[in-house]
C-alpha positions, 0 to 999 in steps of 0.5 A: 341245127348245132351251130356244127350242123349249120352249112358253111360257103367255101369263098377261095380269094383266086392268087394270082386273080384270072384277067378275061382281055377286053374281046373275051370279057365281051363273049363271056358277058353276052352268053351271061345274058343269054342265060339269065335266070329272068328268060329260064338260064342259070346265071344272074350277072351284074357289074360285081357279082355272077351268080351261078343257079341249079336251074333258073328261077320258077317263083311268082312275078319273077322271084327265085322261087324253088332254084338255089345259089351254087356258087359266086363270081365275084369280079371288078369290071374295067380292070388292069385296062378299061374293057378288062374283067379281073375275076377275084373271088369265088363262094362255093354256097353249100348246096352247090359244094353237095351238088359236085360244085368247085371253084374250078366248075363255077369258073369254068361252067361260065368261062368256056364262053370265051373258050378258056377255064380257069387253068388256062384263063391269063392270069394277074402278076403278083408283082409288087408296087410299094417300095422296098424299105430296106433299100436305099434309091 
C-alpha cells in the first residue's frame, strides 16, 4: 500500500456551528444513550464526541469487534449557554464515505431525536468579538 492508497478521513468544521438548545440537547442525548453500542445500538456518545458505528459492538467483553466507525460529531457542552450543546466539527471516516455516509447524514441521524436536521438546526452568529483596530472609540 502506498501513501496514495491510504484512506483519509474527511473532517468538516461546521461554520456557523449548530446549536442544540436545552430541550433539544436533552432529547438527543437521551436517545443516543439508549442507542449506545454497549446496549446493541450504534452510537457511543461522550461529552465532546459522539461516534456513529455501522453496527453494534460484537466483540468479546464488550469490545467493538467487527463494528467500524463511520463518523464522529465534535460538540461543546454548555455553550453558548449552560445547558446548550454546540456542534462544531464532523468527521466522516473513509469506511463511512464508501458506505454513503456524509456530514449531513451523520448529523441528521443524531439530530432526528429532536426533530431537527443539520440544515434546520439553529446556528451560531458569526459576530466578531474583537474590536476594530482601525476605529477610534
